[in-house]
mmCIF file of the N, C-alpha and C atoms, coordinates in Angstrom:
data_MODEL
# 
_entry.id   MODEL 
# 
loop_
_atom_site.group_PDB 
_atom_site.id 
_atom_site.type_symbol 
_atom_site.label_atom_id 
_atom_site.label_alt_id 
_atom_site.label_comp_id 
_atom_site.label_asym_id 
_atom_site.label_entity_id 
_atom_site.label_seq_id 
_atom_site.pdbx_PDB_ins_code 
_atom_site.Cartn_x 
_atom_site.Cartn_y 
_atom_site.Cartn_z 
_atom_site.occupancy 
_atom_site.B_iso_or_equiv 
_atom_site.pdbx_formal_charge 
_atom_site.auth_seq_id 
_atom_site.auth_comp_id 
_atom_site.auth_asym_id 
_atom_site.auth_atom_id 
_atom_site.pdbx_PDB_model_num 
ATOM 1   N N  . MET A 1 1  ? -22.554 40.240  -10.605 1.00 0.00 ? 1  MET A N  1 
ATOM 2   C CA . MET A 1 1  ? -21.881 39.793  -11.562 1.00 0.00 ? 1  MET A CA 1 
ATOM 3   C C  . MET A 1 1  ? -20.491 39.336  -11.125 1.00 0.00 ? 1  MET A C  1 
ATOM 4   N N  . THR A 1 2  ? -19.792 40.110  -10.201 1.00 0.00 ? 2  THR A N  1 
ATOM 5   C CA . THR A 1 2  ? -18.487 39.854  -9.750  1.00 0.00 ? 2  THR A CA 1 
ATOM 6   C C  . THR A 1 2  ? -18.509 38.521  -9.045  1.00 0.00 ? 2  THR A C  1 
ATOM 7   N N  . GLN A 1 3  ? -19.500 38.299  -8.233  1.00 0.00 ? 3  GLN A N  1 
ATOM 8   C CA . GLN A 1 3  ? -19.526 37.105  -7.410  1.00 0.00 ? 3  GLN A CA 1 
ATOM 9   C C  . GLN A 1 3  ? -19.558 35.837  -8.223  1.00 0.00 ? 3  GLN A C  1 
ATOM 10  N N  . ALA A 1 4  ? -20.424 35.929  -9.315  1.00 0.00 ? 4  ALA A N  1 
ATOM 11  C CA . ALA A 1 4  ? -20.452 34.752  -10.324 1.00 0.00 ? 4  ALA A CA 1 
ATOM 12  C C  . ALA A 1 4  ? -19.087 34.510  -11.081 1.00 0.00 ? 4  ALA A C  1 
ATOM 13  N N  . ARG A 1 5  ? -18.411 35.658  -11.322 1.00 0.00 ? 5  ARG A N  1 
ATOM 14  C CA . ARG A 1 5  ? -17.162 35.393  -11.911 1.00 0.00 ? 5  ARG A CA 1 
ATOM 15  C C  . ARG A 1 5  ? -16.029 34.933  -10.948 1.00 0.00 ? 5  ARG A C  1 
ATOM 16  N N  . LEU A 1 6  ? -16.098 35.402  -9.709  1.00 0.00 ? 6  LEU A N  1 
ATOM 17  C CA . LEU A 1 6  ? -15.311 34.798  -8.706  1.00 0.00 ? 6  LEU A CA 1 
ATOM 18  C C  . LEU A 1 6  ? -15.533 33.251  -8.610  1.00 0.00 ? 6  LEU A C  1 
ATOM 19  N N  . SER A 1 7  ? -16.711 32.933  -8.396  1.00 0.00 ? 7  SER A N  1 
ATOM 20  C CA . SER A 1 7  ? -17.063 31.461  -8.269  1.00 0.00 ? 7  SER A CA 1 
ATOM 21  C C  . SER A 1 7  ? -16.617 30.663  -9.441  1.00 0.00 ? 7  SER A C  1 
ATOM 22  N N  . ILE A 1 8  ? -16.934 31.102  -10.675 1.00 0.00 ? 8  ILE A N  1 
ATOM 23  C CA . ILE A 1 8  ? -16.373 30.417  -11.929 1.00 0.00 ? 8  ILE A CA 1 
ATOM 24  C C  . ILE A 1 8  ? -14.811 30.281  -11.802 1.00 0.00 ? 8  ILE A C  1 
ATOM 25  N N  . LEU A 1 9  ? -14.091 31.339  -11.429 1.00 0.00 ? 9  LEU A N  1 
ATOM 26  C CA . LEU A 1 9  ? -12.682 31.427  -11.380 1.00 0.00 ? 9  LEU A CA 1 
ATOM 27  C C  . LEU A 1 9  ? -12.128 30.483  -10.305 1.00 0.00 ? 9  LEU A C  1 
ATOM 28  N N  . LEU A 1 10 ? -12.782 30.297  -9.101  1.00 0.00 ? 10 LEU A N  1 
ATOM 29  C CA . LEU A 1 10 ? -12.303 29.372  -8.169  1.00 0.00 ? 10 LEU A CA 1 
ATOM 30  C C  . LEU A 1 10 ? -12.728 27.999  -8.623  1.00 0.00 ? 10 LEU A C  1 
ATOM 31  N N  . CYS A 1 11 ? -13.792 27.755  -9.339  1.00 0.00 ? 11 CYS A N  1 
ATOM 32  C CA . CYS A 1 11 ? -14.074 26.431  -9.738  1.00 0.00 ? 11 CYS A CA 1 
ATOM 33  C C  . CYS A 1 11 ? -13.050 25.963  -10.731 1.00 0.00 ? 11 CYS A C  1 
ATOM 34  N N  . ALA A 1 12 ? -12.649 26.806  -11.650 1.00 0.00 ? 12 ALA A N  1 
ATOM 35  C CA . ALA A 1 12 ? -11.660 26.518  -12.762 1.00 0.00 ? 12 ALA A CA 1 
ATOM 36  C C  . ALA A 1 12 ? -10.343 26.283  -12.017 1.00 0.00 ? 12 ALA A C  1 
ATOM 37  N N  . ALA A 1 13 ? -9.987  27.118  -11.100 1.00 0.00 ? 13 ALA A N  1 
ATOM 38  C CA . ALA A 1 13 ? -8.848  26.883  -10.256 1.00 0.00 ? 13 ALA A CA 1 
ATOM 39  C C  . ALA A 1 13 ? -8.597  25.477  -9.604  1.00 0.00 ? 13 ALA A C  1 
ATOM 40  N N  . ALA A 1 14 ? -9.765  25.236  -9.131  1.00 0.00 ? 14 ALA A N  1 
ATOM 41  C CA . ALA A 1 14 ? -9.745  23.956  -8.452  1.00 0.00 ? 14 ALA A CA 1 
ATOM 42  C C  . ALA A 1 14 ? -9.760  22.722  -9.316  1.00 0.00 ? 14 ALA A C  1 
ATOM 43  N N  . LEU A 1 15 ? -10.437 22.722  -10.521 1.00 0.00 ? 15 LEU A N  1 
ATOM 44  C CA . LEU A 1 15 ? -10.162 21.743  -11.524 1.00 0.00 ? 15 LEU A CA 1 
ATOM 45  C C  . LEU A 1 15 ? -8.957  21.540  -12.125 1.00 0.00 ? 15 LEU A C  1 
ATOM 46  N N  . VAL A 1 16 ? -8.208  22.658  -12.406 1.00 0.00 ? 16 VAL A N  1 
ATOM 47  C CA . VAL A 1 16 ? -6.707  22.726  -12.926 1.00 0.00 ? 16 VAL A CA 1 
ATOM 48  C C  . VAL A 1 16 ? -5.747  22.147  -11.894 1.00 0.00 ? 16 VAL A C  1 
ATOM 49  N N  . THR A 1 17 ? -6.076  22.444  -10.491 1.00 0.00 ? 17 THR A N  1 
ATOM 50  C CA . THR A 1 17 ? -5.154  21.882  -9.515  1.00 0.00 ? 17 THR A CA 1 
ATOM 51  C C  . THR A 1 17 ? -5.169  20.317  -9.453  1.00 0.00 ? 17 THR A C  1 
ATOM 52  N N  . ALA A 1 18 ? -6.535  19.871  -9.478  1.00 0.00 ? 18 ALA A N  1 
ATOM 53  C CA . ALA A 1 18 ? -6.763  18.538  -9.607  1.00 0.00 ? 18 ALA A CA 1 
ATOM 54  C C  . ALA A 1 18 ? -6.062  17.743  -10.649 1.00 0.00 ? 18 ALA A C  1 
ATOM 55  N N  . CYS A 1 19 ? -5.911  18.292  -11.820 1.00 0.00 ? 19 CYS A N  1 
ATOM 56  C CA . CYS A 1 19 ? -5.381  17.679  -12.852 1.00 0.00 ? 19 CYS A CA 1 
ATOM 57  C C  . CYS A 1 19 ? -3.807  17.681  -12.771 1.00 0.00 ? 19 CYS A C  1 
ATOM 58  N N  . GLY A 1 20 ? -3.142  18.389  -12.002 1.00 0.00 ? 20 GLY A N  1 
ATOM 59  C CA . GLY A 1 20 ? -1.663  18.354  -11.815 1.00 0.00 ? 20 GLY A CA 1 
ATOM 60  C C  . GLY A 1 20 ? -1.164  17.475  -10.627 1.00 0.00 ? 20 GLY A C  1 
ATOM 61  N N  . GLU A 1 21 ? -1.988  16.626  -10.297 1.00 0.00 ? 21 GLU A N  1 
ATOM 62  C CA . GLU A 1 21 ? -1.546  15.630  -9.247  1.00 0.00 ? 21 GLU A CA 1 
ATOM 63  C C  . GLU A 1 21 ? -0.453  14.505  -9.881  1.00 0.00 ? 21 GLU A C  1 
ATOM 64  N N  . ARG A 1 22 ? 0.350   14.249  -9.129  1.00 0.00 ? 22 ARG A N  1 
ATOM 65  C CA . ARG A 1 22 ? 1.386   13.240  -9.710  1.00 0.00 ? 22 ARG A CA 1 
ATOM 66  C C  . ARG A 1 22 ? 0.898   11.663  -9.387  1.00 0.00 ? 22 ARG A C  1 
ATOM 67  N N  . ALA A 1 23 ? 1.422   10.818  -10.077 1.00 0.00 ? 23 ALA A N  1 
ATOM 68  C CA . ALA A 1 23 ? 1.133   9.436   -9.946  1.00 0.00 ? 23 ALA A CA 1 
ATOM 69  C C  . ALA A 1 23 ? 1.584   8.941   -8.639  1.00 0.00 ? 23 ALA A C  1 
ATOM 70  N N  . GLN A 1 24 ? 0.729   8.223   -7.894  1.00 0.00 ? 24 GLN A N  1 
ATOM 71  C CA . GLN A 1 24 ? 1.176   7.635   -6.479  1.00 0.00 ? 24 GLN A CA 1 
ATOM 72  C C  . GLN A 1 24 ? 1.477   6.174   -6.623  1.00 0.00 ? 24 GLN A C  1 
ATOM 73  N N  . THR A 1 25 ? 2.497   5.751   -7.502  1.00 0.00 ? 25 THR A N  1 
ATOM 74  C CA . THR A 1 25 ? 2.952   4.404   -7.550  1.00 0.00 ? 25 THR A CA 1 
ATOM 75  C C  . THR A 1 25 ? 4.393   4.313   -7.411  1.00 0.00 ? 25 THR A C  1 
ATOM 76  N N  . THR A 1 26 ? 4.746   3.113   -6.850  1.00 0.00 ? 26 THR A N  1 
ATOM 77  C CA . THR A 1 26 ? 6.226   2.918   -6.642  1.00 0.00 ? 26 THR A CA 1 
ATOM 78  C C  . THR A 1 26 ? 6.849   2.004   -7.680  1.00 0.00 ? 26 THR A C  1 
ATOM 79  N N  . GLY A 1 27 ? 7.914   2.053   -8.144  1.00 0.00 ? 27 GLY A N  1 
ATOM 80  C CA . GLY A 1 27 ? 8.559   1.324   -9.091  1.00 0.00 ? 27 GLY A CA 1 
ATOM 81  C C  . GLY A 1 27 ? 7.764   1.478   -10.325 1.00 0.00 ? 27 GLY A C  1 
ATOM 82  N N  . ASP A 1 28 ? 7.961   0.344   -11.216 1.00 0.00 ? 28 ASP A N  1 
ATOM 83  C CA . ASP A 1 28 ? 7.359   0.297   -12.593 1.00 0.00 ? 28 ASP A CA 1 
ATOM 84  C C  . ASP A 1 28 ? 5.912   -0.028  -12.636 1.00 0.00 ? 28 ASP A C  1 
ATOM 85  N N  . GLY A 1 29 ? 5.366   -0.310  -11.648 1.00 0.00 ? 29 GLY A N  1 
ATOM 86  C CA . GLY A 1 29 ? 3.959   -0.666  -11.330 1.00 0.00 ? 29 GLY A CA 1 
ATOM 87  C C  . GLY A 1 29 ? 3.523   -1.996  -11.770 1.00 0.00 ? 29 GLY A C  1 
ATOM 88  N N  . THR A 1 30 ? 4.468   -2.887  -12.245 1.00 0.00 ? 30 THR A N  1 
ATOM 89  C CA . THR A 1 30 ? 4.002   -4.276  -12.700 1.00 0.00 ? 30 THR A CA 1 
ATOM 90  C C  . THR A 1 30 ? 3.866   -5.175  -11.585 1.00 0.00 ? 30 THR A C  1 
ATOM 91  N N  . VAL A 1 31 ? 2.903   -5.842  -11.330 1.00 0.00 ? 31 VAL A N  1 
ATOM 92  C CA . VAL A 1 31 ? 2.612   -6.882  -10.114 1.00 0.00 ? 31 VAL A CA 1 
ATOM 93  C C  . VAL A 1 31 ? 2.291   -8.132  -10.806 1.00 0.00 ? 31 VAL A C  1 
ATOM 94  N N  . LYS A 1 32 ? 2.881   -9.267  -10.318 1.00 0.00 ? 32 LYS A N  1 
ATOM 95  C CA . LYS A 1 32 ? 2.501   -10.605 -11.022 1.00 0.00 ? 32 LYS A CA 1 
ATOM 96  C C  . LYS A 1 32 ? 1.396   -11.170 -10.152 1.00 0.00 ? 32 LYS A C  1 
ATOM 97  N N  . TYR A 1 33 ? 0.277   -11.394 -10.599 1.00 0.00 ? 33 TYR A N  1 
ATOM 98  C CA . TYR A 1 33 ? -0.651  -11.991 -9.843  1.00 0.00 ? 33 TYR A CA 1 
ATOM 99  C C  . TYR A 1 33 ? -0.866  -13.565 -10.050 1.00 0.00 ? 33 TYR A C  1 
ATOM 100 N N  . ASP A 1 34 ? -0.146  -14.036 -10.878 1.00 0.00 ? 34 ASP A N  1 
ATOM 101 C CA . ASP A 1 34 ? -0.299  -15.391 -11.351 1.00 0.00 ? 34 ASP A CA 1 
ATOM 102 C C  . ASP A 1 34 ? 0.665   -16.383 -10.408 1.00 0.00 ? 34 ASP A C  1 
ATOM 103 N N  . VAL A 1 35 ? 1.435   -15.825 -9.375  1.00 0.00 ? 35 VAL A N  1 
ATOM 104 C CA . VAL A 1 35 ? 2.265   -16.568 -8.615  1.00 0.00 ? 35 VAL A CA 1 
ATOM 105 C C  . VAL A 1 35 ? 1.794   -16.640 -7.329  1.00 0.00 ? 35 VAL A C  1 
ATOM 106 N N  . PRO A 1 36 ? 2.025   -17.449 -6.523  1.00 0.00 ? 36 PRO A N  1 
ATOM 107 C CA . PRO A 1 36 ? 1.585   -17.674 -5.274  1.00 0.00 ? 36 PRO A CA 1 
ATOM 108 C C  . PRO A 1 36 ? 2.179   -16.678 -4.272  1.00 0.00 ? 36 PRO A C  1 
ATOM 109 N N  . SER A 1 37 ? 1.505   -16.216 -3.299  1.00 0.00 ? 37 SER A N  1 
ATOM 110 C CA . SER A 1 37 ? 2.211   -15.078 -2.323  1.00 0.00 ? 37 SER A CA 1 
ATOM 111 C C  . SER A 1 37 ? 3.526   -15.391 -1.794  1.00 0.00 ? 37 SER A C  1 
ATOM 112 N N  . TRP A 1 38 ? 3.786   -16.548 -1.464  1.00 0.00 ? 38 TRP A N  1 
ATOM 113 C CA . TRP A 1 38 ? 5.101   -16.845 -0.931  1.00 0.00 ? 38 TRP A CA 1 
ATOM 114 C C  . TRP A 1 38 ? 6.355   -16.792 -2.060  1.00 0.00 ? 38 TRP A C  1 
ATOM 115 N N  . GLN A 1 39 ? 5.911   -16.706 -3.236  1.00 0.00 ? 39 GLN A N  1 
ATOM 116 C CA . GLN A 1 39 ? 6.962   -16.574 -4.339  1.00 0.00 ? 39 GLN A CA 1 
ATOM 117 C C  . GLN A 1 39 ? 6.997   -15.201 -4.749  1.00 0.00 ? 39 GLN A C  1 
ATOM 118 N N  . GLY A 1 40 ? 6.259   -14.318 -4.434  1.00 0.00 ? 40 GLY A N  1 
ATOM 119 C CA . GLY A 1 40 ? 6.076   -12.874 -5.061  1.00 0.00 ? 40 GLY A CA 1 
ATOM 120 C C  . GLY A 1 40 ? 7.174   -11.999 -4.457  1.00 0.00 ? 40 GLY A C  1 
ATOM 121 N N  . ALA A 1 41 ? 6.836   -10.963 -3.908  1.00 0.00 ? 41 ALA A N  1 
ATOM 122 C CA . ALA A 1 41 ? 7.693   -10.035 -3.300  1.00 0.00 ? 41 ALA A CA 1 
ATOM 123 C C  . ALA A 1 41 ? 9.000   -9.847  -3.550  1.00 0.00 ? 41 ALA A C  1 
ATOM 124 N N  . GLN A 1 42 ? 9.340   -9.159  -4.505  1.00 0.00 ? 42 GLN A N  1 
ATOM 125 C CA . GLN A 1 42 ? 10.704  -8.994  -5.029  1.00 0.00 ? 42 GLN A CA 1 
ATOM 126 C C  . GLN A 1 42 ? 11.010  -7.532  -4.811  1.00 0.00 ? 42 GLN A C  1 
ATOM 127 N N  . ASN A 1 43 ? 10.934  -7.079  -3.526  1.00 0.00 ? 43 ASN A N  1 
ATOM 128 C CA . ASN A 1 43 ? 11.185  -5.692  -3.267  1.00 0.00 ? 43 ASN A CA 1 
ATOM 129 C C  . ASN A 1 43 ? 11.793  -5.543  -1.840  1.00 0.00 ? 43 ASN A C  1 
ATOM 130 N N  . ARG A 1 44 ? 12.037  -4.406  -1.445  1.00 0.00 ? 44 ARG A N  1 
ATOM 131 C CA . ARG A 1 44 ? 12.888  -4.220  -0.206  1.00 0.00 ? 44 ARG A CA 1 
ATOM 132 C C  . ARG A 1 44 ? 11.919  -4.067  1.139   1.00 0.00 ? 44 ARG A C  1 
ATOM 133 N N  . TYR A 1 45 ? 10.689  -4.426  0.957   1.00 0.00 ? 45 TYR A N  1 
ATOM 134 C CA . TYR A 1 45 ? 9.796   -4.229  2.030   1.00 0.00 ? 45 TYR A CA 1 
ATOM 135 C C  . TYR A 1 45 ? 9.313   -5.520  2.440   1.00 0.00 ? 45 TYR A C  1 
ATOM 136 N N  . VAL A 1 46 ? 10.150  -6.610  2.340   1.00 0.00 ? 46 VAL A N  1 
ATOM 137 C CA . VAL A 1 46 ? 9.832   -7.876  2.961   1.00 0.00 ? 46 VAL A CA 1 
ATOM 138 C C  . VAL A 1 46 ? 10.249  -7.908  4.345   1.00 0.00 ? 46 VAL A C  1 
ATOM 139 N N  . ALA A 1 47 ? 9.511   -8.901  5.097   1.00 0.00 ? 47 ALA A N  1 
ATOM 140 C CA . ALA A 1 47 ? 9.926   -8.937  6.593   1.00 0.00 ? 47 ALA A CA 1 
ATOM 141 C C  . ALA A 1 47 ? 11.218  -9.650  6.834   1.00 0.00 ? 47 ALA A C  1 
ATOM 142 N N  . PRO A 1 48 ? 12.069  -9.277  7.725   1.00 0.00 ? 48 PRO A N  1 
ATOM 143 C CA . PRO A 1 48 ? 13.239  -9.951  7.865   1.00 0.00 ? 48 PRO A CA 1 
ATOM 144 C C  . PRO A 1 48 ? 13.037  -11.287 8.384   1.00 0.00 ? 48 PRO A C  1 
ATOM 145 N N  . GLY A 1 49 ? 13.906  -12.313 7.894   1.00 0.00 ? 49 GLY A N  1 
ATOM 146 C CA . GLY A 1 49 ? 13.698  -13.583 8.180   1.00 0.00 ? 49 GLY A CA 1 
ATOM 147 C C  . GLY A 1 49 ? 12.814  -14.489 7.404   1.00 0.00 ? 49 GLY A C  1 
ATOM 148 N N  . TRP A 1 50 ? 12.193  -13.637 6.394   1.00 0.00 ? 50 TRP A N  1 
ATOM 149 C CA . TRP A 1 50 ? 11.299  -14.489 5.439   1.00 0.00 ? 50 TRP A CA 1 
ATOM 150 C C  . TRP A 1 50 ? 12.242  -14.725 4.070   1.00 0.00 ? 50 TRP A C  1 
ATOM 151 N N  . GLN A 1 51 ? 12.178  -15.959 3.686   1.00 0.00 ? 51 GLN A N  1 
ATOM 152 C CA . GLN A 1 51 ? 12.966  -16.484 2.416   1.00 0.00 ? 51 GLN A CA 1 
ATOM 153 C C  . GLN A 1 51 ? 11.890  -16.462 1.296   1.00 0.00 ? 51 GLN A C  1 
ATOM 154 N N  . GLN A 1 52 ? 12.406  -15.907 0.232   1.00 0.00 ? 52 GLN A N  1 
ATOM 155 C CA . GLN A 1 52 ? 11.443  -15.762 -0.836  1.00 0.00 ? 52 GLN A CA 1 
ATOM 156 C C  . GLN A 1 52 ? 11.301  -17.194 -1.591  1.00 0.00 ? 52 GLN A C  1 
ATOM 157 N N  . GLY A 1 53 ? 10.195  -17.627 -1.906  1.00 0.00 ? 53 GLY A N  1 
ATOM 158 C CA . GLY A 1 53 ? 9.959   -18.944 -2.429  1.00 0.00 ? 53 GLY A CA 1 
ATOM 159 C C  . GLY A 1 53 ? 9.813   -20.194 -1.378  1.00 0.00 ? 53 GLY A C  1 
ATOM 160 N N  . ASP A 1 54 ? 9.935   -19.855 -0.100  1.00 0.00 ? 54 ASP A N  1 
ATOM 161 C CA . ASP A 1 54 ? 9.780   -20.915 0.835   1.00 0.00 ? 54 ASP A CA 1 
ATOM 162 C C  . ASP A 1 54 ? 8.418   -20.586 1.559   1.00 0.00 ? 54 ASP A C  1 
ATOM 163 N N  . ARG A 1 55 ? 7.522   -21.699 1.296   1.00 0.00 ? 55 ARG A N  1 
ATOM 164 C CA . ARG A 1 55 ? 6.205   -21.496 1.653   1.00 0.00 ? 55 ARG A CA 1 
ATOM 165 C C  . ARG A 1 55 ? 6.085   -21.649 3.315   1.00 0.00 ? 55 ARG A C  1 
ATOM 166 N N  . ALA A 1 56 ? 6.790   -22.516 3.901   1.00 0.00 ? 56 ALA A N  1 
ATOM 167 C CA . ALA A 1 56 ? 6.902   -22.650 5.443   1.00 0.00 ? 56 ALA A CA 1 
ATOM 168 C C  . ALA A 1 56 ? 7.216   -21.595 6.069   1.00 0.00 ? 56 ALA A C  1 
ATOM 169 N N  . SER A 1 57 ? 8.469   -20.620 5.521   1.00 0.00 ? 57 SER A N  1 
ATOM 170 C CA . SER A 1 57 ? 8.805   -19.527 5.953   1.00 0.00 ? 57 SER A CA 1 
ATOM 171 C C  . SER A 1 57 ? 7.701   -18.511 5.865   1.00 0.00 ? 57 SER A C  1 
ATOM 172 N N  . TRP A 1 58 ? 6.862   -18.496 4.735   1.00 0.00 ? 58 TRP A N  1 
ATOM 173 C CA . TRP A 1 58 ? 5.836   -17.445 4.541   1.00 0.00 ? 58 TRP A CA 1 
ATOM 174 C C  . TRP A 1 58 ? 4.827   -17.747 5.639   1.00 0.00 ? 58 TRP A C  1 
ATOM 175 N N  . GLU A 1 59 ? 4.342   -18.867 5.898   1.00 0.00 ? 59 GLU A N  1 
ATOM 176 C CA . GLU A 1 59 ? 3.353   -19.269 6.753   1.00 0.00 ? 59 GLU A CA 1 
ATOM 177 C C  . GLU A 1 59 ? 3.744   -18.812 8.354   1.00 0.00 ? 59 GLU A C  1 
ATOM 178 N N  . LYS A 1 60 ? 5.169   -19.118 8.519   1.00 0.00 ? 60 LYS A N  1 
ATOM 179 C CA . LYS A 1 60 ? 5.671   -18.706 9.822   1.00 0.00 ? 60 LYS A CA 1 
ATOM 180 C C  . LYS A 1 60 ? 5.725   -17.148 10.164  1.00 0.00 ? 60 LYS A C  1 
ATOM 181 N N  . GLN A 1 61 ? 5.822   -16.441 9.152   1.00 0.00 ? 61 GLN A N  1 
ATOM 182 C CA . GLN A 1 61 ? 5.764   -14.984 9.173   1.00 0.00 ? 61 GLN A CA 1 
ATOM 183 C C  . GLN A 1 61 ? 4.462   -14.513 9.182   1.00 0.00 ? 61 GLN A C  1 
ATOM 184 N N  . LEU A 1 62 ? 3.377   -14.991 8.587   1.00 0.00 ? 62 LEU A N  1 
ATOM 185 C CA . LEU A 1 62 ? 2.015   -14.753 8.716   1.00 0.00 ? 62 LEU A CA 1 
ATOM 186 C C  . LEU A 1 62 ? 1.520   -15.193 10.083  1.00 0.00 ? 62 LEU A C  1 
ATOM 187 N N  . ARG A 1 63 ? 1.942   -16.205 10.742  1.00 0.00 ? 63 ARG A N  1 
ATOM 188 C CA . ARG A 1 63 ? 1.620   -16.568 12.178  1.00 0.00 ? 63 ARG A CA 1 
ATOM 189 C C  . ARG A 1 63 ? 2.157   -15.599 13.214  1.00 0.00 ? 63 ARG A C  1 
ATOM 190 N N  . ARG A 1 64 ? 3.533   -15.249 12.884  1.00 0.00 ? 64 ARG A N  1 
ATOM 191 C CA . ARG A 1 64 ? 4.104   -14.401 13.868  1.00 0.00 ? 64 ARG A CA 1 
ATOM 192 C C  . ARG A 1 64 ? 3.398   -12.877 13.796  1.00 0.00 ? 64 ARG A C  1 
ATOM 193 N N  . ARG A 1 65 ? 3.019   -12.414 12.627  1.00 0.00 ? 65 ARG A N  1 
ATOM 194 C CA . ARG A 1 65 ? 2.437   -11.317 12.477  1.00 0.00 ? 65 ARG A CA 1 
ATOM 195 C C  . ARG A 1 65 ? 1.041   -11.368 13.046  1.00 0.00 ? 65 ARG A C  1 
ATOM 196 N N  . THR A 1 66 ? 0.366   -12.171 12.973  1.00 0.00 ? 66 THR A N  1 
ATOM 197 C CA . THR A 1 66 ? -1.021  -12.469 13.466  1.00 0.00 ? 66 THR A CA 1 
ATOM 198 C C  . THR A 1 66 ? -0.884  -12.513 14.844  1.00 0.00 ? 66 THR A C  1 
ATOM 199 N N  . GLN A 1 67 ? 0.035   -13.144 15.352  1.00 0.00 ? 67 GLN A N  1 
ATOM 200 C CA . GLN A 1 67 ? -0.009  -13.263 17.020  1.00 0.00 ? 67 GLN A CA 1 
ATOM 201 C C  . GLN A 1 67 ? 0.420   -11.982 17.558  1.00 0.00 ? 67 GLN A C  1 
ATOM 202 N N  . SER A 1 68 ? 1.240   -11.016 17.006  1.00 0.00 ? 68 SER A N  1 
ATOM 203 C CA . SER A 1 68 ? 1.561   -9.768  17.406  1.00 0.00 ? 68 SER A CA 1 
ATOM 204 C C  . SER A 1 68 ? 0.326   -8.770  17.354  1.00 0.00 ? 68 SER A C  1 
ATOM 205 N N  . GLN A 1 69 ? -0.681  -9.031  16.501  1.00 0.00 ? 69 GLN A N  1 
ATOM 206 C CA . GLN A 1 69 ? -1.791  -8.161  16.558  1.00 0.00 ? 69 GLN A CA 1 
ATOM 207 C C  . GLN A 1 69 ? -2.969  -8.674  17.251  1.00 0.00 ? 69 GLN A C  1 
ATOM 208 N N  . ASN A 1 70 ? -2.740  -9.927  17.892  1.00 0.00 ? 70 ASN A N  1 
ATOM 209 C CA . ASN A 1 70 ? -3.737  -10.574 18.811  1.00 0.00 ? 70 ASN A CA 1 
ATOM 210 C C  . ASN A 1 70 ? -3.615  -9.823  20.150  1.00 0.00 ? 70 ASN A C  1 
ATOM 211 N N  . GLU A 1 71 ? -4.787  -9.082  20.528  1.00 0.00 ? 71 GLU A N  1 
ATOM 212 C CA . GLU A 1 71 ? -4.846  -8.344  21.805  1.00 0.00 ? 71 GLU A CA 1 
ATOM 213 C C  . GLU A 1 71 ? -4.763  -9.217  22.926  1.00 0.00 ? 71 GLU A C  1 
ATOM 214 N N  . HIS A 1 72 ? -5.398  -10.414 22.813  1.00 0.00 ? 72 HIS A N  1 
ATOM 215 C CA . HIS A 1 72 ? -5.412  -11.299 24.124  1.00 0.00 ? 72 HIS A CA 1 
ATOM 216 C C  . HIS A 1 72 ? -4.067  -11.826 24.307  1.00 0.00 ? 72 HIS A C  1 
ATOM 217 N N  . VAL A 1 73 ? -3.361  -12.116 23.271  1.00 0.00 ? 73 VAL A N  1 
ATOM 218 C CA . VAL A 1 73 ? -1.879  -12.558 23.682  1.00 0.00 ? 73 VAL A CA 1 
ATOM 219 C C  . VAL A 1 73 ? -0.932  -11.440 23.922  1.00 0.00 ? 73 VAL A C  1 
ATOM 220 N N  . ARG A 1 74 ? -1.243  -10.405 23.439  1.00 0.00 ? 74 ARG A N  1 
ATOM 221 C CA . ARG A 1 74 ? -0.366  -9.143  23.960  1.00 0.00 ? 74 ARG A CA 1 
ATOM 222 C C  . ARG A 1 74 ? -0.619  -8.712  25.297  1.00 0.00 ? 74 ARG A C  1 
ATOM 223 N N  . ILE A 1 75 ? -1.906  -8.698  25.736  1.00 0.00 ? 75 ILE A N  1 
ATOM 224 C CA . ILE A 1 75 ? -2.253  -8.443  27.076  1.00 0.00 ? 75 ILE A CA 1 
ATOM 225 C C  . ILE A 1 75 ? -1.780  -9.341  28.251  1.00 0.00 ? 75 ILE A C  1 
ATOM 226 N N  . SER A 1 76 ? -1.887  -10.659 28.014  1.00 0.00 ? 76 SER A N  1 
ATOM 227 C CA . SER A 1 76 ? -1.718  -11.701 28.760  1.00 0.00 ? 76 SER A CA 1 
ATOM 228 C C  . SER A 1 76 ? -0.045  -11.960 29.093  1.00 0.00 ? 76 SER A C  1 
ATOM 229 N N  . HIS A 1 77 ? 0.897   -11.430 28.228  1.00 0.00 ? 77 HIS A N  1 
ATOM 230 C CA . HIS A 1 77 ? 2.176   -11.593 28.525  1.00 0.00 ? 77 HIS A CA 1 
ATOM 231 C C  . HIS A 1 77 ? 2.731   -10.462 29.186  1.00 0.00 ? 77 HIS A C  1 
# 
């Protein structure tokens, strides 16, 4: 009978612990999905050199990031 009580107590403790988790969101949580990507990002995590609202600048940043992740380009230099 003690093992059953112990297992019930441990299960109850696990359930109560899971309910105490804090929200893992940053800011107020509002994201605008109805604007193009190059016009969005109004936070401090934007790449340096990118100008908000400038599509050409957005595409240039994407190309630069893609090329830095390209193994062929990274190894051949």
